[in-house]
N, C-alpha and C positions, 0 to 999 in steps of 0.2 A: 417390496411387494405390497405392503400395506398402503404406501403412498400411491402406487400405480392403481390399485383397486379403488382408492378414494378418488383419484383423478378420473377414473372411468365413470364412477357414480356421479361426480360433478358434471361431467360432460353429458351424461344421460339427462340430468335435471335441466341443463341449459338447452339441449336439443329438443327435449320434450316440450318445454315452455315455448320455444320458437315455433315448433310444429303447430301447437294449439293456437297460438296467436295468428299464424299465417292462415290456417284453415278457418278461423273465426273471421279474419279480415275478408276472405273470399266467399264467406257465407255458405260454407259446406255444411250439409245437413248433419246434425249430431254435434256440431261445434259452434253453433251460432251464439250460444251463451255459455257461461262457465258452469251452468247446471245441467247442460245437455249430456246425454249418455257418453258420447265420444270424449267430451272435455273431461268428464269425471274419470273415465277409464285411463286416459293418458296422464292426467294430473296425479292420480294416485300411484300409477305404476312407473312414472319417470324416475322416482327415487326408490321406492320399495321393490319394484320389479328388478331394477338394476342391482339393488343391494342383495337380493336373493341370488341372482346370477353371479355376482362377485363372491358371495359366500361359497357357492358350489365350486367355482373356479379355485378359490383359496384352498378348499378341502382337497380337491383333486391334485393340485400342485404339491401339497404337503402329504399326500397319500394317507389322508384321514378318512375313515369310514363314517357314515352317518350315525351309527350306534355309538361310536367313540365320541363324536362331536356332541351328541345329546347326553352322553354319560349314562348310557343304558346297557353297557357291556354285561352287567350282572342281572339283567331283567328285574331291576329294583324300582320300576316305574310306579308301583303302588305306594311304596314308602315315600318316594319323591313327591307324588301327587298329594299325599296326606300332609307332608311338611309344607308344601306350597300353599294348600288351602288354609292351614293353621296360621302360617306367617301372614298371608294376605288378609285373613279375617282380623288379625291383631293390628295390622298396619292400616287398613282401610279407614277406620274412624279417625286415626291420626292424620292421614292424608286429607280427609274432608275438613278436619279442623284447621289444618294449615291453609287450605284453600279459602276458608271463611276468614281467617285472620288476614291473609293477603289481600282479600277484597276490601276488608274494613280499612286496612292501612292505605291502600290505593285511593279509596274514597276520601280519606282524611287529607291526602296529598293532592286532592282534586285531579287525580289521574283517571282518565276514562277507562272504565272496566268493560271490555268487549269479549264476546264469545270467541273461542278458538276458531280459526278458519275452517277446520274440519267440521265443527259443530254447525257453523253457518251453512256450509255446503250441504250437510245432511238435511237441515231444516228447509232449505230452498229446493231440494230435489223433489220433483213431482211424480216422476215415473216410478211405478211399483218395482219393476225389475232393477232399476238403478238403485233403489233403496236396499233391495235384497243384496245386490253386489256390494254396496257400501258396507253393509253389516258383515258380509263375508270378509271383505278387505280389513275391516276394523278388528275382527276377532281372530282371523287366521293369518292373512298376508302381512299386516303391519307388525304383529308381535314376532313372527319368524324373521322378517327382514331386519327389524331394529335390533333384536337380540343377536343375530349373526354379526351385525356391524359393531354395535356398542360393546357387548360383552365378549362375543366370540373372537373378534378381530382386534378392536382398538384396546380394550382392557387387557386382553392377553398379551398383545404386543408391548404395551407399556410395562406390564409386570415382568415379562421375560427380558426386557431391556434394562431392568434394574430400577424402574420408577414406579413402585407399587402405589405410592401416594397419588401420583399423577393419574394412574389407572383408576383408583377409587374416586378421587375428588374431581379430577379434570374431565374424565369421560362422563361422569354423572352430571357435571355442569354442562357439558356439551349436549348431552341427551335432553336436559331440561330446556336449555336455551334454543334448541333446534325446533321446538314446537311453537316458538314465536308467540307466546301469550303470557303476559305478566302475571295474572292471577294464579296460574297453575305452575309457575316456575318453581316455587319452593316445594309444593307437594311432589312434582315430578322429579326434583332433585333427590328428595328422600326416597321416592319410589325406585329411582335408579340405584341408590345405595342398597336398597333392599334386594333388588334383582341381582346386583353384583354379589351380595352375600350368599344368595341362593346358588349362584353360579359357582362360587368358591366352595360352598358346603357340599354340593352334589357333584362337583367336577364335571359339569356338562351343561348343555343349553336347555334340556327338557324342562327343568323346574322354572327357570326364568321365563321361558316362552309361555308356559302354562299360566304362571302368575300374571304376566303381561296380558295374556288373552282374557283371563278371568276379570282382571281390572277393567279392560276395555268393554267387556260384555256387561258388567255392572253399570258402567258409565252409559252404555246404550239404553239399558233398561230405565235408568233414571231420566235420560233424555226423552224417551218415549212417554214416560209418566208425566213429565213437565209439559210436553206438547199436548197431550190429551187433556190435562188439567187446564191449560190456557185456552183450549177450544171450548171446554165446558163453561169456564168462568173467565172470559176474556178480560 
């Protein structure tokens, strides 16, 4: 079942990319550049939209309710939220430090340090509505989709198959490398381990989803600040 769902997500990525390229080739409005609204919508949902659908199908097939999946059977969301904020507050400086160390090491190896593709997309988006959607995607859609896939399905499948180390290390490695950006590989790997710990500690997806969402939200705030600072002092 996990392999079938993973295959369906891969097919969605391929078909979404193909649709965008064809529409761009024929000059369809909204798809003429990669920063147009249509291109941004399809590019962001070809993976994450499919991942959410796959997660819902997975829960239905296994007769798992959303409260059980989130780990909220006992209405303990306040305690989970407090734990999430505390852990993330402790981890965030470490993650930023790892990012800085990674950038320094890459510079020393004469490796070109480039922004993540999602950051470049956000910077290049001119439409206000597209920016609002991108923020919603980053803070809500992406954390839900990625936690469903990486913690809810892949980690759980590896653990229940008797491969807990593969679940912890392998899935965290996959999470980090899936973002295709060398400077943030190490911090994302550590973030993934932290999210997995939250998933195990709370026995549900609510805590890792909230931590992931807060992490992305802080990243967006920092990105806004950097953009405004560069406009004032180019």
